[in-house]
C-alpha positions in Angstrom: 1.3 7.1 23.1 1.7 4.6 20.3 -0.5 1.6 20.7 -0.7 0.1 17.2 0.9 0.3 13.8 -1.0 0.0 10.5 1.0 -0.8 7.3 0.2 -0.4 3.7 1.3 -3.5 1.8 2.2 -2.9 -1.9 5.3 -0.8 -2.1 5.6 -0.6 1.7 6.0 -4.2 3.0 6.1 -6.0 -0.3 8.1 -5.2 -3.4 5.0 -5.7 -5.6 4.6 -2.2 -7.2 7.2 -2.9 -9.8 5.4 -6.2 -10.7 2.1 -4.4 -11.0 3.7 -1.8 -13.3 5.2 -4.5 -15.5 1.8 -6.3 -15.6 0.0 -3.0 -16.6 2.5 -2.4 -19.4 2.2 -6.0 -20.7 -1.6 -6.0 -20.5 -1.7 -2.7 -22.3 0.7 -3.9 -25.0 -1.5 -7.0 -25.6 -4.5 -4.7 -26.1 -2.5 -2.4 -28.4 -1.8 0.4 -26.0 1.4 1.8 -24.6 1.0 2.7 -20.9 3.6 5.2 -19.7 5.4 5.2 -16.3 3.8 8.7 -15.8 0.3 7.2 -15.9 1.2 4.4 -13.6 2.8 6.8 -11.1 -0.4 8.9 -11.1 -2.6 5.9 -10.3 -0.5 4.3 -7.5 -2.5 3.8 -4.4 -5.8 4.8 -5.9 -9.0 2.8 -6.2 -9.9 1.2 -9.5 -12.7 3.8 -10.0 -10.3 6.6 -9.5 -7.8 5.1 -12.0 -10.3 4.9 -14.9 -10.4 8.6 -15.9 -6.6 8.9 -15.6 -6.1 6.0 -18.1 -8.8 7.3 -20.4 -7.2 10.8 -20.5 -3.8 9.3 -21.3 -4.8 6.4 -23.7 -8.1 7.7 -25.1 -11.8 7.5 -24.2 -12.1 4.1 -25.8 -9.3 2.5 -23.7 -10.8 -0.9 -22.6 -9.9 -0.4 -18.9 -11.9 -3.3 -17.6 -10.3 -5.8 -20.0 -6.8 -4.5 -19.5 -7.2 -4.4 -15.7 -8.3 -8.0 -15.7 -5.3 -9.1 -17.7 -3.0 -7.0 -15.5 -4.4 -8.7 -12.5 -4.1 -12.2 -14.1 -0.4 -11.5 -15.0 0.4 -10.1 -11.5 -1.1 -13.2 -9.8 1.0 -15.4 -12.0 4.2 -13.5 -11.4 3.9 -12.5 -7.7 4.0 -16.1 -6.2 7.1 -16.8 -8.2 9.1 -13.9 -6.8 11.9 -15.0 -4.5 12.2 -11.8 -2.6 8.7 -10.3 -2.1 9.6 -8.6 1.1 10.9 -5.1 1.1 14.3 -5.0 2.8 13.8 -4.7 6.5 10.2 -5.7 6.6 10.5 -8.8 8.7 12.9 -7.0 11.1 10.5 -4.1 11.7 7.6 -6.5 12.3 9.6 -8.6 14.6 10.7 -5.5 16.5 7.0 -4.5 17.0 5.9 -8.1 18.0 8.6 -8.3 20.6 7.2 -5.2 22.2 3.7 -6.5 22.0 2.5 -3.7 19.7 -0.6 -4.9 17.6 -0.2 -4.6 13.9 -2.7 -4.4 11.0 -2.5 -3.8 7.3 -4.8 -1.6 5.1 -4.4 -2.3 1.4 -6.1 -1.1 -1.8 -5.8 -4.7 -3.0 -8.6 -7.1 -2.3 -8.6 -9.0 1.0 -7.9 -12.5 -0.3 -5.1 -11.3 -2.6 -3.6 -9.2 0.2 -3.6 -12.2 2.6 -2.2 -14.5 -0.1 0.6 -12.1 -1.0 1.5 -11.6 2.7 1.4 -15.4 3.2 3.7 -15.9 0.2 6.2 -13.5 1.7 5.9 -15.1 5.2 4.5 -12.0 6.8 0.8 -12.8 7.4 1.2 -14.2 11.0 2.5 -10.9 12.2 -0.9 -9.2 11.8 -4.0 -9.2 14.0 -6.1 -7.6 11.4 -6.1 -7.3 7.6 -8.2 -4.8 5.7 -8.5 -5.3 2.0 -9.6 -2.8 -0.6 -12.9 -4.6 -1.0 -13.8 -4.1 2.7 -14.1 -0.3 2.7 -16.8 1.6 0.9 -14.6 4.6 0.4 -11.0 4.0 -0.7 -7.7 5.8 0.0 -7.3 8.8 0.2 -10.5 8.6 2.2 -9.6 7.7 5.9 -12.1 4.7 6.0 -9.5 1.9 5.4 -7.3 3.0 8.3 -10.2 3.8 10.5 -11.6 0.3 9.9 -8.1 -1.2 10.7 -8.0 0.7 14.0 -11.5 -0.5 14.9 -10.6 -4.1 14.2 -7.5 -3.7 16.5 -9.6 -2.0 19.2 -7.3 1.0 19.2 -8.2 4.7 19.0 -7.0 6.3 15.7 -5.0 8.9 17.6 -2.9 6.1 19.1 -2.1 4.5 15.7 0.8 5.0 13.4 0.5 4.5 9.7 3.4 3.4 7.5 2.8 4.3 3.8 4.7 4.7 0.5 2.2 6.7 -1.6 0.4 10.0 -1.5 -3.1 8.6 -1.3 -2.1 6.5 1.7 -0.5 9.5 3.4 -3.6 11.5 2.9 -5.8 8.7 4.1 -3.8 8.1 7.3 -3.6 11.9 8.0 -7.4 12.3 7.5 -7.9 9.4 9.9 -6.2 11.4 12.6 -3.2 9.2 12.8 0.5 10.0 12.6 2.1 8.9 9.3 5.5 7.8 8.3 6.2 7.9 4.6 8.7 5.6 3.0 8.6 6.4 -0.7 8.9 3.4 -3.1 9.2 4.2 -6.8 9.1 8.0 -6.7 9.9 10.8 -4.3 6.9 12.6 -2.7 5.8 16.0 -3.5 6.2 18.7 -0.9 2.5 18.7 0.2 2.5 14.9 0.8 5.8 15.1 2.7 4.5 17.9 4.9 1.7 15.6 6.2 4.0 12.9 7.4 5.7 13.1 10.8 8.8 11.6 9.1 10.0 10.7 5.6 12.4 7.8 5.6 14.5 6.2 2.9 13.9 2.6 4.0 12.1 0.4 6.5 15.3 -0.3 8.4 15.2 3.3 9.7 11.8 2.8 11.3 12.8 1.0 14.6 14.8 3.9 16.0 11.8 6.2 15.3 9.4 3.8 16.9 11.5 3.7 20.1 10.8 7.4 20.6 7.1 6.8 20.3 6.7 3.8 22.6 
């Protein structure tokens, strides 16, 4: 029986992935590098340490990852608060649906805790959540199950009774490895067959989630 729902944030609840991609490209340009969409798709949902070799293979061993990453983060933190529509369509409706049915909710994000909370607050979604897990709270990052297991622990719910809502392959792998059911709602790219096979459902948008949740409650 479903007792809690754990959401990813970037690309799932918040339309921030496109902002991060734009910030990566601009930060790379300022450093004299062209960062392709292909590279950015490969690194979505990964930890910073996992991103480094991907960027170095694509841009060269001398790619100044740390400096470019800092500039990317600075640009994103300037742009995100100025976005009028940070919420993904249907986000508030899904969260309200769950709150009305007294289902506890948490988030597990690769982004640091304070930034995650600030972004959710900007979007007006922070009050929905009983627990927030940032990327700096888990020793092992997605696709390791630790972030989702930590979120379940903070909620006081067994992993087998949690549902994960994700948009990326590392997140799906993480939720599945945690022993949770996973719903995949792709954001910027369709999933590969292996990723899709690990999800109990692949939806086009958040608005399709409430009817599925009704069958699990």
